[in-house]
N, C-alpha and C positions, 0 to 999 in steps of 0.2 A: 755246513751251509747255514745261512741266517734266515730263519723263518720270517715270512711277511706278517704284517698286521692281519687280523682276521678278515677274510674275504668270503662273501656269500657267492656261491657259484650255482647257477641254475641251468647251465647248458652242458651236455655230455661232452661236446667237443672241447670246451674250455677246461673241464676237469681232466680230460685225457691229456691235453697239452701240459697242464701243470704237473701231472703225474710223470709224463715222459721227461720233462725238464728235471724233476727231482731225482728220477732214476739215473739220468745222465750225469748228474752231479754227485752221484754216489750216496745220496741221502736215503735213510730208511724211513718209510712212512707207516703210520698206523691208522686203521679204520675202526671207528666205533659206529656200527650200523644201527640206526634207530628209525622209529616211525614217529618221532617227535614226542611231545609231552615229556620233556626232559625232566629227570628227577635225580635224587642223590645217587641212585644206582648207576646211572649213566655218568655222573660226575666222577665216581670212583674209577670207572673204566678209563675216562679221559685222563685222570691223574696218572694211572698206570701207563697209558700210552705216551704221555708226556715224558715219563722217566725212561721209556724203552726206545723211543723213536725220535727222529729229527723233525718230523712233520706229522701233525695230528689232523686228521680229517674226520668230521662227524657228518654222516649222511642223515638227512631227514626226508623220508619218503614213505607216505602212507600207502602201502602196497595192496592194491585192490585184490590181487591174487591170493592173499592170505586170509581173506574174509569169506566165511561160508554163506553169508547173505548180504544183499545190498544195504539192508537196514543197519547191520553191524558196521559196514564200511562208512556209511553216512554219519553214524553216531560217534565214530571214533573221535576223541578230543583233538582239536587242532588249534594251536595258538602260536603261530610262527614268530610273532613279535616277542612274546614272552620267552620262547625258546632261544631266540637270538640274544636277548638281553642276558639270559643265564649263561649261555655259551661264551658271550663276550667277556665274562668274568672268569672263565675257566681255562684261559690260555690256549684256545683252539686256533689253529691256523686257517682252516677252511671249513665252511659249512656247505655241503653239497646237497642241494634241495631241488632235484629235477622235477619238472611237471610230468604227468603221466604220459603225455604224448611223446616225450623224449625217451622214456624208458620202454614204452610199449607203443611204438608207432603203428600207424594203420597197416594192417596185414600181418602183424606180429603173430607167429604161430609156433615158436620154438620154446620148449619147456625142459626143465631138468627134473627128472623123477628118480630118486634113489629108491628103486623098487624093493618093496617088502621089508625094508630096514625099519625095525621097530613095530612091524605089523602084528607081532604076537602079543603085544602088550594090550590087555583088554581095556577098552574105553578111551584109549589115548591116541591111537593111530588114526590120523585124518589125512588121507592121501592128498586131497586138494590143498589143504593148508600147507603141508610140508613141501609140496611141489611148488607152490607159490613162493614160499620162503627161499628154497634153494635156487629157484630161477632168479629172483631179485638179487640175492646175495652174490651169485656168480656174475651177474652183470656188474654189480658194484665192484667186485674184485677185478674184473677186466678194465673197468674205467679208472679206478683209483690206483691199482697195482700196489697194494700195501704189502709190506713184509709181515705185518701182524694184523690179525682181525680179533677184536676184543669182545668177549661175551661175558655175561654174568652167569653164575652157577644156577640161578633160578631157571635159566633157559638151557640147562645142561642137555636136555633131550635134543634141542635144536643144535647145540654145539656138537653132539655126537653125530648127528646126521650130516652136518657140514664137514666134519673131519672125514667121514666116509666118502662124501662127494669129492673132497680134495684128494684123497688117496686114489680113488678110482680114476680121476681125471688129471692126475699128476700136476696139481696146482701147488705152486711153491709159496704158499702163504701159511703161516703158523697161526692156529687158533689159540688164543690165550683166554683161559676161563678164570674169572676172579670170583671171590666169595660174594655171597648174597649180601646186599646192604638192606638193613631193616630199620623200621622206626622203633620208638621206645617200647611198643607193645610186642615187637617181634614180627610184625607184618612186613613182608617183602615189598619194597617200593615197586610199583608197576603203573603203567598208564591207566589200566582198568580201575585202579583205586579211585580215580576221578569220579566214577559212577556211584560210589558208596556214600550213604548218609553217615553222619557221625555215629549213630547207633550201629550201623552195619560195619563201620570201620572197627569199632570195638569188638563186635562179634567175630570179625575176620581174624582176630588174633588167635583164634582156636586152631588155625592152620599150622602155625609155627609150634603151638603146644603139642599138636599131634605128632609132628616130626621130632620134637624133643622126647616125647614118650617112646617113639620108635628107637631113638638113639640110646635112651636109658635102658631099654630092653636088650639091645645089642651089647651094651657094656656089661649087663648082668650075665651075658653068655647065651642069650636067646638068638639063634641063627636061622631058625625056621621061618620062611617068608610068611606063611599063613598066620603064625603066632604074632609076628611083628605087625602085619597088616591089621590084625584084630586089635592091637593096641591103638593104632591110628583110628580105626573105625569107632572104637569106644569113646575116644576123646572128641571126635567130630560129633558124635551122637549127643554129647553133653550140651551142645549149643543149639538151641531151637531154631535159630535163623540159618543154620548151616546144613547143606546137603552134600554128602560125599559123592563126587562124580567118578573118581577112580583113586585107587591107591595101588602102586606097583613097586616091585623090587626087581631090579634088572642089572645085568652086567653094564657098567658105565661105558664100555667101548663098543660093544656090538648090539646093545639093547635087547639081548635075549632075556626073557624072564627067568628069574632064579627061584628055585624051590628052597634053597638053603644057601646062605652066604658062606663062601669059602675064603675069598680074599677081599676084593673091593666090591662095592655095590652102590647103585643109585636108588634112593628111596624117593619116589615121586608121588605127589598128590595133586588133585584138583578138587576144589570145593566151590559150590555155588552159594553165594550170599545174595539173597533177593534175586535179581535178574542177572547178576554179574558172576561170571566164572573166573576164579583165581587159581593159579597154580604155583607150586613151590616144590623145592627138592632139597635133599640132603645127600651129600656124597660121603660114603663110608670109605675111608682110605684103606690101603693095603694093610691087612691085619697081621701079616707075618713079620 
């Protein structure tokens, strides 16, 4: 099939018609789900989607359900003109940017709750946030009908929850997780970086250094979670502007906390720099 020039779609009915036509023609589509503030991490996902699919859809929807407070929702960076300009250079076929009343019309009361999945991870499990994320993504999947959904490894926890949802609900979409894209200091690209001052951006590089310390400890043969988390804690403590919110080591598939790494593991951290909370993760591949 021949992809169209990039089109901005802001109606659910229009996006569903496009998706149905693409499916009828046998094309495979890929969805990169975003809340805007497009950055190099998103562009990396789009590049992978372009290689794997016939049709690339990027959704931009600031999902109110994923925010714990109204202030957070209002303060989230929004610049649709800039996002469209960037995506116009990225060989995207469709930008799907529905208004809130299209996604959550009056009387909306149905939510997707992957119960207790990840709830044993201290400091990380936020039921409201994850319920909002899974609800929004499931709606996007029904509307866009992609063969592939692309996520960055920085959001591996979200990816694990989404895969669980898809298994439970028999959704025939594959989640493709790609490596984290970082700036020169090692800081993972994220919309929340927008809130950091230059000095805080420099301080935030401690997050990646803490993951590097964890990885180095594992390479030396340290497999005990408490010892690895201590490495992370010590590195974060070396930066006065950083406050560790959590550091966890978990099974990457079921998000159960690990006391000792046997095969694969997800090392996840969240650090507060000033008023901004930033998260990052490291995936330890099968060690056998």
